C-alpha positions in Angstrom: -45.3 -77.8 184.7 -48.4 -76.1 184.5 -51.4 -79.0 183.6 -52.7 -79.0 179.8 -56.1 -77.3 180.0 -58.9 -76.8 177.1 -60.9 -74.2 177.0 -64.6 -73.4 174.8 -64.6 -70.5 173.0 -65.7 -69.3 170.0 -63.3 -68.3 166.1 -62.7 -64.8 166.0 -62.2 -64.8 161.9 -65.5 -64.3 160.9 -69.5 -63.9 161.3 -70.4 -67.6 161.6 -69.6 -68.0 165.2 -67.6 -71.2 164.5 -67.1 -73.3 168.3 -63.6 -74.0 169.2 -61.8 -75.6 171.7 -58.7 -73.9 172.6 -55.9 -76.1 173.9 -52.8 -74.7 176.4 -50.3 -75.2 178.8 -49.8 -72.3 180.8 -50.2 -69.4 179.0 -49.4 -70.8 175.8 -52.0 -71.9 173.0 -50.8 -75.4 171.5 -54.2 -76.3 169.3 -57.3 -75.5 168.4 -60.0 -77.6 167.3 -63.7 -77.6 166.3 -66.1 -78.4 168.6 -68.7 -81.4 167.9 -71.3 -79.5 170.1 -71.5 -76.8 168.6 -74.4 -75.7 166.0 -72.3 -74.0 164.0 -69.9 -76.1 162.7 -70.7 -79.6 164.9 -66.6 -79.8 165.0 -65.1 -78.8 161.6 -63.1 -75.6 160.9 -62.0 -74.0 158.1 -58.7 -73.1 157.6 -58.2 -70.0 159.4 -59.8 -71.7 162.5 -57.7 -74.5 162.2 -54.5 -72.8 162.2 -56.0 -70.0 165.0 -53.3 -71.9 167.5 -50.3 -70.4 165.4 -51.9 -66.2 165.3 -53.6 -66.3 169.0 -50.1 -65.6 170.6 -49.3 -63.3 173.4 -46.9 -61.8 170.6 -49.8 -61.3 168.3 -52.1 -60.2 171.4 -55.4 -57.9 170.5 -53.8 -54.9 172.8 -51.4 -54.1 169.9 -52.0 -53.8 166.0 -49.8 -52.7 163.0 -50.1 -49.3 161.5 -48.9 -49.1 158.1 -47.0 -45.9 157.3 -46.8 -43.6 154.6 -43.4 -44.7 153.5 -44.8 -48.4 153.8 -43.1 -49.8 156.6 -45.0 -51.3 159.5 -44.9 -50.9 163.2 -46.5 -52.3 166.1 -48.4 -49.6 168.2 -50.0 -49.7 171.2 -53.9 -48.7 170.6 -53.8 -45.4 172.3 -50.9 -44.1 169.9 -52.3 -46.0 167.4 -55.6 -43.7 167.4 -53.6 -40.7 167.8 -51.5 -41.6 164.5 -55.0 -42.2 162.9 -56.0 -38.5 164.3 -53.1 -37.2 163.2 -53.2 -38.3 160.0 -57.3 -37.9 158.7 -55.8 -33.9 159.9 -53.1 -34.3 157.6 -55.6 -35.4 154.5 -58.6 -33.5 155.5 -56.2 -30.6 155.4 -54.4 -31.3 152.0 -57.8 -31.9 150.5 -60.5 -29.9 152.3 -63.4 -31.8 154.3 -65.6 -34.7 153.3 -68.5 -32.8 154.8 -70.4 -30.1 153.2 -71.7 -27.4 155.4 
């Protein structure tokens, strides 16, 4: 069994930059609490920051993002595929509506 660990970091949700202490066991984040020594929040967290451990998992990592499709279904894509699809959709829209940049 891996020892429990605490890591100081910054909450990613907004621009305030609240300090958080992340509790983890191995690769799994087990809890998050406000950092009482951090000058932005002095240990207090909003509802998003206090539930950070529920969204920060290996399944929800930043290497994957959800992309809404034209048929309103969502699917998880790797970043390269995500951007390739954005380029393809942008070309389709520009082809239908014309370029937004006047020459």
